[in-house]
PABA-762849 format. One record per atom (N, C-alpha, C): residue in three letters; atom name; x, y, z. Coordinates in Angstrom, 3 decimals. Layout:
[ALA; CA; [X; Y; Z]]
...
//
This chain:
[MET; N; [23.821; -6.486; -7.354]]
[MET; CA; [22.809; -6.251; -7.937]]
[MET; C; [21.898; -5.310; -7.746]]
[ARG; N; [21.441; -4.591; -8.742]]
[ARG; CA; [20.505; -3.581; -8.665]]
[ARG; C; [19.128; -4.028; -8.130]]
[VAL; N; [18.424; -3.135; -7.204]]
[VAL; CA; [17.045; -3.588; -6.908]]
[VAL; C; [16.011; -3.812; -7.974]]
[ALA; N; [16.330; -3.192; -8.992]]
[ALA; CA; [15.291; -3.300; -10.435]]
[ALA; C; [15.562; -4.482; -10.869]]
[ALA; N; [16.743; -5.047; -11.218]]
[ALA; CA; [16.926; -6.522; -11.547]]
[ALA; C; [16.430; -7.491; -10.636]]
[ARG; N; [16.363; -7.552; -9.086]]
[ARG; CA; [16.062; -8.541; -8.476]]
[ARG; C; [14.244; -8.712; -8.781]]
[VAL; N; [13.582; -7.494; -8.926]]
[VAL; CA; [11.982; -7.245; -8.965]]
[VAL; C; [11.924; -7.699; -10.546]]
[GLY; N; [12.737; -7.668; -11.523]]
[GLY; CA; [12.682; -7.977; -12.796]]
[GLY; C; [12.030; -6.977; -13.605]]
[CYS; N; [12.280; -5.380; -13.464]]
[CYS; CA; [11.535; -4.402; -14.015]]
[CYS; C; [12.719; -3.226; -14.304]]
[ALA; N; [12.647; -2.533; -14.937]]
[ALA; CA; [13.719; -1.166; -15.038]]
[ALA; C; [13.001; -0.350; -14.250]]
[MET; N; [13.538; 0.847; -13.487]]
[MET; CA; [13.159; 1.675; -12.754]]
[MET; C; [12.575; 2.627; -13.381]]
[SER; N; [13.016; 2.591; -14.628]]
[SER; CA; [12.542; 3.846; -15.541]]
[SER; C; [11.047; 3.506; -16.097]]
[GLU; N; [10.535; 2.555; -15.612]]
[GLU; CA; [9.098; 2.295; -15.836]]
[GLU; C; [8.062; 2.964; -15.265]]
[TYR; N; [8.470; 3.456; -13.993]]
[TYR; CA; [7.663; 3.864; -13.049]]
[TYR; C; [8.127; 5.195; -12.833]]
[LEU; N; [7.151; 6.197; -12.462]]
[LEU; CA; [7.577; 7.385; -12.054]]
[LEU; C; [7.997; 7.691; -10.644]]
[PHE; N; [7.082; 6.786; -9.733]]
[PHE; CA; [7.534; 6.817; -8.390]]
[PHE; C; [7.676; 5.741; -7.704]]
[ASN; N; [8.439; 5.328; -6.721]]
[ASN; CA; [8.628; 4.559; -5.777]]
[ASN; C; [8.598; 4.357; -4.529]]
[ASP; N; [7.978; 3.760; -3.492]]
[ASP; CA; [7.670; 4.076; -2.115]]
[ASP; C; [6.927; 5.217; -1.788]]
[SER; N; [6.068; 5.351; -2.466]]
[SER; CA; [5.198; 6.573; -2.144]]
[SER; C; [4.453; 6.318; -0.720]]
[HIS; N; [3.708; 7.161; -0.028]]
[HIS; CA; [3.039; 7.087; 1.295]]
[HIS; C; [1.774; 7.621; 1.166]]
[VAL; N; [1.069; 6.623; 1.787]]
[VAL; CA; [-0.389; 6.924; 1.403]]
[VAL; C; [-1.267; 6.414; 2.967]]
[HIS; N; [-2.011; 7.289; 3.328]]
[HIS; CA; [-3.167; 6.677; 4.247]]
[HIS; C; [-3.986; 6.145; 3.808]]
[LEU; N; [-4.416; 4.941; 3.710]]
[LEU; CA; [-5.590; 4.203; 3.034]]
[LEU; C; [-6.923; 4.570; 3.841]]
[THR; N; [-6.786; 4.909; 4.908]]
[THR; CA; [-7.898; 5.230; 5.552]]
[THR; C; [-7.903; 6.767; 6.040]]
[ASN; N; [-9.189; 7.425; 6.651]]
[ASN; CA; [-9.156; 8.615; 7.066]]
[ASN; C; [-9.289; 8.470; 8.316]]
[TYR; N; [-9.782; 9.317; 9.395]]
[TYR; CA; [-9.606; 9.481; 10.846]]
[TYR; C; [-11.096; 8.562; 11.189]]
[VAL; N; [-12.010; 8.483; 10.609]]
[VAL; CA; [-13.110; 7.549; 10.721]]
[VAL; C; [-13.095; 6.465; 10.262]]
[GLN; N; [-11.619; 6.084; 9.775]]
[GLN; CA; [-11.578; 4.563; 9.093]]
[GLN; C; [-12.274; 4.398; 7.783]]
[GLU; N; [-12.719; 5.420; 7.043]]
[GLU; CA; [-13.203; 5.194; 5.531]]
[GLU; C; [-12.074; 5.528; 4.517]]
[GLY; N; [-12.225; 4.719; 3.434]]
[GLY; CA; [-10.942; 5.015; 2.552]]
[GLY; C; [-11.289; 3.925; 1.374]]
[PRO; N; [-10.618; 4.021; 0.430]]
[PRO; CA; [-10.990; 3.127; -0.922]]
[PRO; C; [-10.283; 1.900; -0.318]]
[ASP; N; [-11.153; 0.691; -1.279]]
[ASP; CA; [-10.658; -0.582; -1.087]]
[ASP; C; [-9.131; -0.661; -1.623]]
[ILE; N; [-8.567; -1.574; -0.949]]
[ILE; CA; [-7.028; -1.605; -1.241]]
[ILE; C; [-6.762; -2.063; -2.896]]
[ARG; N; [-7.641; -2.680; -3.528]]
[ARG; CA; [-7.821; -3.057; -4.831]]
[ARG; C; [-7.957; -1.709; -5.876]]
[ASP; N; [-8.995; -1.185; -4.993]]
[ASP; CA; [-9.011; 0.358; -5.969]]
[ASP; C; [-7.789; 1.247; -5.775]]
[TYR; N; [-6.863; 1.177; -4.736]]
[TYR; CA; [-6.053; 1.864; -4.587]]
[TYR; C; [-4.827; 1.543; -5.511]]
[LEU; N; [-4.809; 0.039; -5.557]]
[LEU; CA; [-3.817; -0.480; -6.742]]
[LEU; C; [-3.918; -0.003; -7.921]]
[ALA; N; [-5.361; -0.061; -8.330]]
[ALA; CA; [-5.745; 0.398; -9.658]]
[ALA; C; [-5.208; 1.963; -9.805]]
[MET; N; [-5.615; 2.901; -8.847]]
[MET; CA; [-5.272; 4.213; -8.719]]
[MET; C; [-3.697; 4.253; -9.068]]
[MET; N; [-2.819; 3.392; -8.632]]
[MET; CA; [-1.108; 3.606; -8.737]]
[MET; C; [-0.958; 3.282; -10.063]]
[GLY; N; [-1.475; 2.734; -10.797]]
[GLY; CA; [-1.421; 2.449; -12.076]]
[GLY; C; [-0.288; 2.061; -12.253]]
[ASP; N; [0.280; 2.374; -13.605]]
[ASP; CA; [1.872; 2.005; -14.220]]
[ASP; C; [2.654; 3.365; -13.614]]
[ASP; N; [2.369; 4.256; -12.633]]
[ASP; CA; [3.111; 5.088; -12.628]]
[ASP; C; [4.143; 4.966; -11.134]]
[ILE; N; [3.447; 4.322; -9.993]]
[ILE; CA; [3.546; 4.063; -8.898]]
[ILE; C; [4.183; 2.388; -8.904]]
[LYS; N; [5.597; 2.047; -8.503]]
[LYS; CA; [5.747; 1.070; -8.294]]
[LYS; C; [5.573; 0.209; -7.046]]
[ARG; N; [5.657; 0.895; -5.817]]
[ARG; CA; [5.270; 0.413; -4.657]]
[ARG; C; [4.930; 1.613; -3.885]]
[SER; N; [4.051; 1.075; -2.666]]
[SER; CA; [3.516; 2.092; -1.686]]
[SER; C; [3.629; 1.599; -0.472]]
[VAL; N; [3.753; 2.544; 0.507]]
[VAL; CA; [3.850; 2.253; 2.183]]
[VAL; C; [2.345; 2.466; 2.238]]
[LEU; N; [1.734; 1.629; 2.829]]
[LEU; CA; [0.361; 2.045; 3.326]]
[LEU; C; [0.230; 1.750; 4.669]]
[PHE; N; [-0.441; 3.108; 5.210]]
[PHE; CA; [-0.937; 3.410; 6.590]]
[PHE; C; [-2.133; 3.444; 6.784]]
[GLY; N; [-2.830; 2.972; 7.868]]
[GLY; CA; [-4.271; 3.521; 8.469]]
[GLY; C; [-3.683; 5.007; 9.103]]
[LEU; N; [-5.097; 5.718; 9.483]]
[LEU; CA; [-4.925; 6.897; 10.102]]
[LEU; C; [-5.450; 6.603; 11.794]]
[PRO; N; [-4.417; 6.271; 12.646]]
[PRO; CA; [-5.228; 6.080; 13.898]]
[PRO; C; [-5.348; 7.490; 14.627]]
[LEU; N; [-6.490; 7.266; 15.473]]
[LEU; CA; [-6.889; 8.363; 16.484]]
[LEU; C; [-5.833; 8.270; 17.639]]
[GLN; N; [-5.181; 7.067; 18.014]]
[GLN; CA; [-4.466; 7.041; 19.224]]
[GLN; C; [-3.124; 6.365; 18.932]]
[GLN; N; [-2.274; 6.368; 19.905]]
[GLN; CA; [-1.034; 5.577; 19.511]]
[GLN; C; [-1.049; 4.038; 19.888]]
[LEU; N; [-1.950; 3.550; 20.753]]
[LEU; CA; [-1.985; 2.156; 20.698]]
[LEU; C; [-2.675; 1.808; 19.416]]
[TRP; N; [-2.465; 0.459; 19.061]]
[TRP; CA; [-2.863; -0.223; 18.068]]
[TRP; C; [-4.368; -0.660; 18.347]]
[SER; N; [-5.350; -0.132; 17.897]]
[SER; CA; [-6.697; -0.830; 18.079]]
[SER; C; [-7.560; -1.333; 16.585]]
[HIS; N; [-7.898; -2.394; 16.736]]
[HIS; CA; [-9.121; -2.703; 15.479]]
[HIS; C; [-9.676; -1.575; 15.212]]
[ALA; N; [-10.649; -0.981; 16.093]]
[ALA; CA; [-11.584; 0.063; 16.086]]
[ALA; C; [-10.893; 0.976; 15.556]]
[GLU; N; [-9.669; 1.294; 15.732]]
[GLU; CA; [-8.837; 2.715; 15.691]]
[GLU; C; [-8.446; 2.424; 13.960]]
[MET; N; [-7.495; 1.275; 13.669]]
[MET; CA; [-6.889; 1.111; 12.681]]
[MET; C; [-7.485; 0.346; 11.604]]
[GLY; N; [-8.607; -0.375; 11.653]]
[GLY; CA; [-9.460; -0.706; 10.978]]
[GLY; C; [-8.792; -2.038; 10.307]]
[ASP; N; [-9.230; -2.244; 8.871]]
[ASP; CA; [-8.808; -3.563; 8.087]]
[ASP; C; [-7.646; -3.532; 7.078]]
[VAL; N; [-6.799; -2.627; 7.110]]
[VAL; CA; [-5.761; -2.482; 6.607]]
[VAL; C; [-4.753; -3.562; 5.959]]
[ALA; N; [-4.447; -4.265; 7.300]]
[ALA; CA; [-3.445; -5.479; 7.399]]
[ALA; C; [-4.467; -6.503; 6.879]]
[MET; N; [-5.401; -6.843; 7.231]]
[MET; CA; [-6.585; -7.992; 6.534]]
[MET; C; [-6.659; -7.633; 4.930]]
[GLN; N; [-6.827; -6.726; 4.532]]
[GLN; CA; [-7.002; -6.233; 3.189]]
[GLN; C; [-5.603; -6.512; 2.448]]
[PHE; N; [-4.667; -6.054; 3.121]]
[PHE; CA; [-3.256; -6.793; 2.259]]
[PHE; C; [-3.395; -7.629; 2.232]]
[ARG; N; [-3.367; -8.550; 3.466]]
[ARG; CA; [-3.415; -10.343; 3.458]]
[ARG; C; [-4.383; -10.625; 2.094]]
[SER; N; [-5.554; -10.126; 1.839]]
[SER; CA; [-6.300; -10.787; 1.002]]
[SER; C; [-5.915; -10.464; -0.668]]
[LEU; N; [-4.695; -9.820; -0.623]]
[LEU; CA; [-4.430; -9.632; -2.080]]
[LEU; C; [-3.343; -10.701; -2.668]]
[ASN; N; [-3.240; -10.998; -3.808]]
[ASN; CA; [-2.372; -12.055; -4.375]]
[ASN; C; [-0.943; -11.589; -4.302]]
[ALA; N; [-0.011; -12.641; -4.255]]
[ALA; CA; [1.531; -12.251; -4.163]]
[ALA; C; [1.900; -11.157; -5.159]]
[GLU; N; [1.277; -11.128; -6.276]]
[GLU; CA; [1.621; -9.787; -7.282]]
[GLU; C; [1.448; -8.633; -6.907]]
[GLN; N; [0.218; -8.571; -6.178]]
[GLN; CA; [-0.230; -7.373; -5.854]]
[GLN; C; [0.292; -7.041; -4.263]]
[GLN; N; [0.531; -8.046; -3.513]]
[GLN; CA; [1.404; -7.794; -2.505]]
[GLN; C; [2.740; -7.024; -2.379]]
[ALA; N; [3.254; -7.369; -3.556]]
[ALA; CA; [4.317; -7.100; -3.818]]
[ALA; C; [4.678; -5.654; -4.193]]
[ARG; N; [3.534; -5.078; -4.555]]
[ARG; CA; [3.273; -3.557; -4.668]]
[ARG; C; [2.852; -2.499; -3.611]]
[ALA; N; [2.905; -3.180; -2.199]]
[ALA; CA; [2.425; -2.589; -0.986]]
[ALA; C; [3.392; -2.845; 0.293]]
[ASP; N; [3.488; -2.275; 1.195]]
[ASP; CA; [4.236; -2.421; 2.350]]
[ASP; C; [3.123; -1.780; 3.413]]
[PRO; N; [2.174; -2.657; 4.051]]
[PRO; CA; [1.372; -2.126; 5.063]]
[PRO; C; [2.169; -1.934; 6.505]]
[HIS; N; [1.688; -0.811; 6.956]]
[HIS; CA; [2.235; -0.485; 8.288]]
[HIS; C; [1.204; 0.048; 9.163]]
//
């Protein structure tokens, strides 16, 4: 079974898939996750979301609320993003 068939849309509907973006900059500022989904529009099917940490060890002060923003999305919106 093709991946597109499992998610119920043709791959040709999108220009990109699995794009990589840092949702925050070094001082943990960036667009709201819903604004980012709006920027994806109909061109990007899915996106891997990253914060931009200043250190290797996870720290809320360094990573911000990317995961919590993701959890605030509805199921359809969550299906378009992969937080890391």
